[in-house]
C-alpha positions as CSV (number, residue, x, y, z in Angstrom):
1,M,72.4,-23.3,-22.8
2,L,74.1,-25.1,-19.9
3,Q,77.2,-23.0,-20.3
4,H,75.2,-19.8,-20.2
5,L,73.4,-21.0,-17.1
6,S,76.7,-21.9,-15.5
7,E,78.1,-18.4,-16.3
8,L,75.1,-16.7,-14.8
9,M,75.4,-18.8,-11.6
10,H,79.1,-18.2,-11.3
11,R,78.6,-14.4,-11.8
12,E,75.9,-14.4,-9.2
13,M,78.0,-16.3,-6.7
14,S,81.0,-14.1,-7.2
15,S,79.1,-11.0,-6.5
16,G,78.8,-11.9,-2.8
17,I,75.0,-11.2,-2.7
18,V,74.1,-14.8,-2.8
19,V,76.4,-15.7,0.0
20,A,75.0,-13.0,2.2
21,S,71.5,-14.0,1.3
22,L,72.2,-17.7,2.2
23,V,73.7,-16.7,5.5
24,R,70.6,-14.7,6.4
25,L,68.3,-17.5,5.4
26,V,70.2,-20.1,7.4
27,L,70.2,-17.8,10.4
28,A,66.4,-17.2,10.1
29,A,65.8,-20.9,9.9
30,I,67.9,-21.6,13.0
31,L,66.3,-18.8,15.0
32,G,62.8,-19.7,13.9
33,G,63.6,-23.4,14.7
34,I,64.7,-22.4,18.3
35,I,61.4,-20.7,19.0
36,G,59.5,-23.5,17.2
37,L,61.2,-26.2,19.3
38,E,60.0,-24.6,22.5
39,R,56.5,-24.6,21.1
40,E,56.9,-28.2,19.9
41,L,58.0,-29.4,23.3
42,K,54.8,-27.9,24.8
43,H,52.7,-29.6,22.1
44,K,51.4,-26.4,20.6
45,P,49.6,-26.3,17.3
46,A,52.2,-24.1,15.7
47,G,55.4,-26.0,16.4
48,L,58.9,-26.5,15.0
49,R,58.1,-26.5,11.3
50,T,55.5,-23.8,11.4
51,N,57.7,-21.3,13.2
52,M,60.8,-22.2,11.1
53,F,58.9,-21.8,7.8
54,I,57.4,-18.4,8.9
55,C,60.8,-17.1,10.0
56,F,62.5,-18.4,6.8
57,G,59.7,-17.0,4.6
58,A,59.8,-13.6,6.2
59,A,63.5,-13.4,5.7
60,L,63.3,-14.5,2.1
61,F,60.6,-12.0,1.3
62,T,62.7,-9.3,2.9
63,I,65.7,-10.2,0.8
64,L,63.6,-10.4,-2.4
65,S,61.9,-7.1,-1.6
66,D,65.3,-5.4,-1.7
67,A,66.8,-7.4,-4.5
68,L,64.0,-7.1,-7.0
69,A,63.5,-3.4,-6.3
70,G,67.2,-2.9,-6.9
71,Q,66.9,-4.6,-10.3
72,H,63.8,-2.7,-11.4
73,T,64.3,0.6,-9.5
74,G,61.1,0.0,-7.5
75,D,60.1,0.4,-3.8
76,H,62.5,-1.6,-1.7
77,T,59.9,-2.2,1.0
78,R,56.9,-3.0,-1.1
79,I,57.1,-6.8,-0.8
80,A,58.3,-6.8,2.8
81,A,55.4,-4.5,3.8
82,Q,53.0,-7.3,2.9
83,I,54.5,-9.7,5.4
84,I,52.7,-8.1,8.3
85,P,49.1,-8.4,7.0
86,G,49.9,-11.9,5.8
87,I,51.1,-13.0,9.2
88,G,48.1,-11.3,10.8
89,F,45.8,-13.5,8.6
90,I,47.6,-16.6,9.7
91,G,47.5,-15.5,13.4
92,A,43.8,-14.8,13.2
93,G,43.2,-18.4,12.0
94,S,44.9,-19.7,15.1
95,I,42.6,-17.9,17.5
96,L,39.5,-19.8,18.5
97,H,36.5,-18.6,20.4
98,T,34.3,-21.3,21.9
99,R,31.9,-21.3,24.9
100,G,33.0,-17.8,25.9
101,L,36.7,-18.8,26.0
102,T,39.3,-17.4,23.6
103,T,42.3,-19.6,22.9
104,G,45.3,-19.4,20.6
105,L,46.3,-15.8,21.5
106,T,49.8,-16.7,22.6
107,T,50.2,-18.8,19.4
108,A,49.1,-15.9,17.2
109,A,51.4,-13.5,19.0
110,T,54.3,-15.9,18.7
111,L,53.8,-16.2,15.0
112,F,53.7,-12.4,14.7
113,V,57.1,-11.9,16.5
114,V,58.7,-14.9,14.7
115,A,58.0,-13.1,11.4
116,S,59.7,-10.0,12.8
117,V,62.7,-12.1,13.7
118,G,62.8,-13.4,10.1
119,M,62.5,-9.8,8.7
120,A,65.4,-8.7,10.9
121,A,67.6,-11.7,9.8
122,G,66.6,-11.0,6.2
123,G,67.6,-7.4,6.6
124,G,71.0,-8.3,7.9
125,L,70.3,-7.3,11.5
126,Y,71.9,-10.4,12.9
127,L,72.4,-9.3,16.6
128,T,68.9,-7.8,16.7
129,A,67.4,-11.1,15.4
130,A,69.4,-13.2,17.8
131,F,68.5,-11.0,20.8
132,A,64.8,-11.0,19.9
133,T,64.9,-14.8,19.7
134,G,66.4,-15.0,23.2
135,A,63.9,-12.6,24.6
136,I,61.0,-14.5,23.0
137,V,62.1,-17.9,24.3
138,A,62.8,-16.5,27.8
139,A,59.4,-15.0,27.9
140,L,57.6,-18.1,26.7
141,I,59.4,-20.3,29.3
142,A,59.8,-18.0,32.3
143,L,56.6,-16.0,32.3
144,G,54.4,-19.1,32.0
145,H,56.0,-20.5,35.1
146,L,55.8,-17.3,37.0
147,E,52.1,-16.9,36.2
148,V,51.4,-20.4,37.7
149,T,53.8,-20.1,40.6
150,F,52.4,-16.7,41.8
151,N,48.8,-17.9,41.4
152,L,48.1,-15.3,38.7
153,K,46.7,-17.4,35.9
154,V,43.4,-19.2,35.7
155,L,44.1,-22.8,34.7
156,L,41.8,-25.4,33.1
157,V,42.6,-28.8,34.7
158,C,41.2,-32.2,33.7
159,Y,40.2,-34.6,36.4
160,E,39.2,-38.3,36.4
161,V,37.1,-40.0,39.0
162,T,35.8,-43.5,39.2
163,V,32.5,-44.5,40.8
164,T,30.2,-47.6,40.9
165,N,27.0,-45.5,40.7
166,E,26.9,-43.0,37.9
167,A,23.9,-41.2,39.4
168,E,26.0,-40.1,42.4
169,V,29.0,-38.7,40.7
170,S,27.5,-35.4,39.3
171,T,25.9,-34.7,42.6
172,E,29.1,-35.2,44.6
173,V,31.3,-33.2,42.3
174,N,28.8,-30.3,42.2
175,R,28.6,-30.4,46.0
176,I,32.4,-30.0,46.2
177,L,32.5,-27.2,43.5
178,E,29.6,-25.3,44.9
179,P,31.5,-23.3,47.6
180,A,33.9,-22.0,45.0
181,H,31.1,-21.3,42.5
182,R,32.8,-23.6,39.9
183,M,31.2,-25.8,37.3
184,M,32.3,-28.9,35.4
185,Q,33.2,-28.5,31.7
186,N,33.7,-31.0,28.9
187,I,32.3,-34.0,30.7
188,F,33.0,-37.5,29.4
189,S,32.1,-40.8,30.9
190,A,32.9,-44.4,30.1
191,N,31.7,-47.7,31.5
192,A,34.6,-50.0,32.5
193,G,32.4,-52.9,33.6
194,D,32.7,-52.9,37.4
195,H,33.0,-49.0,37.6
196,I,32.3,-45.8,35.7
197,R,35.1,-43.4,34.7
198,L,34.2,-39.8,34.5
199,Q,36.5,-37.1,33.1
200,F,35.8,-33.3,33.4
201,D,37.6,-30.0,33.3
202,V,37.4,-27.3,36.0
203,E,38.7,-23.7,35.9
204,G,40.6,-22.2,38.8
205,K,44.0,-20.8,39.9
206,R,46.8,-23.1,41.1
207,R,45.8,-23.0,44.8
208,E,42.2,-23.5,44.0
209,Q,43.0,-26.5,41.9
210,E,45.2,-28.0,44.7
211,Q,42.3,-27.5,47.1
212,L,39.8,-29.1,44.7
213,L,42.0,-32.1,44.3
214,R,42.2,-32.6,48.0
215,H,38.5,-32.4,48.4
216,L,37.9,-34.9,45.6
217,Q,40.4,-37.3,47.2
218,Q,38.7,-37.0,50.6
219,S,35.3,-37.9,49.2
220,K,34.0,-41.4,50.1
221,V,31.9,-41.6,46.9
222,F,34.8,-41.9,44.5
223,G,36.8,-45.1,44.1
224,S,39.9,-43.2,42.7
225,V,40.7,-39.6,41.9
226,A,43.4,-38.4,39.5
227,S,44.5,-35.0,38.0
228,L,45.2,-35.5,34.3
229,G,47.0,-32.2,34.0
230,L,46.4,-28.9,32.3
231,V,44.2,-28.4,29.3
232,D,45.9,-26.2,26.8
233,R,44.0,-23.1,25.8
234,E,46.6,-20.5,24.9
């Protein structure tokens, strides 16, 4: 039994098909990991492991689609064709719609193109897969910065203010937001003994957020004002 198994493995390895398949799978794992690392560093829900597994899985299904069809004289694209609706199902699960806001679109789109990179690697299109990975990473890094730098993207920023009288804080913040027709979102407060801490989110473009922070800091009602950074809603 063991000898028969050993002969089968030796025959399969000597054919060269296994070596080519392993190279494609390793490449898919590396390329998916590169994209996933960028997502992981930005603390996205679909990070390193998710993107690596999807890219690896898409490559493996592509290889199996061709190999199994060759053995059984079937359709070489039958299994691979099911990758697209499968990834669409995963991507749909990453999109959330709450309070009129849609989040997770970039995550879903990234998963979709990562699967295509895996299919390219699984199909032996090494340069195509590598080029696509570079383009995806460049777009994720560069375009996000450009949107913020050129004041194109509406950002959701979290602020924290401290006051001694909780009744005054809402009135003062709303007074500052009124000229820009903005409203506080996701409001949380905590009693720290000698003062009240209030956290809230506000929508606005980069310049509007900078102006809002200055107005909050100029107010005499607040003991301290701090911007806690962007709230992720891709």
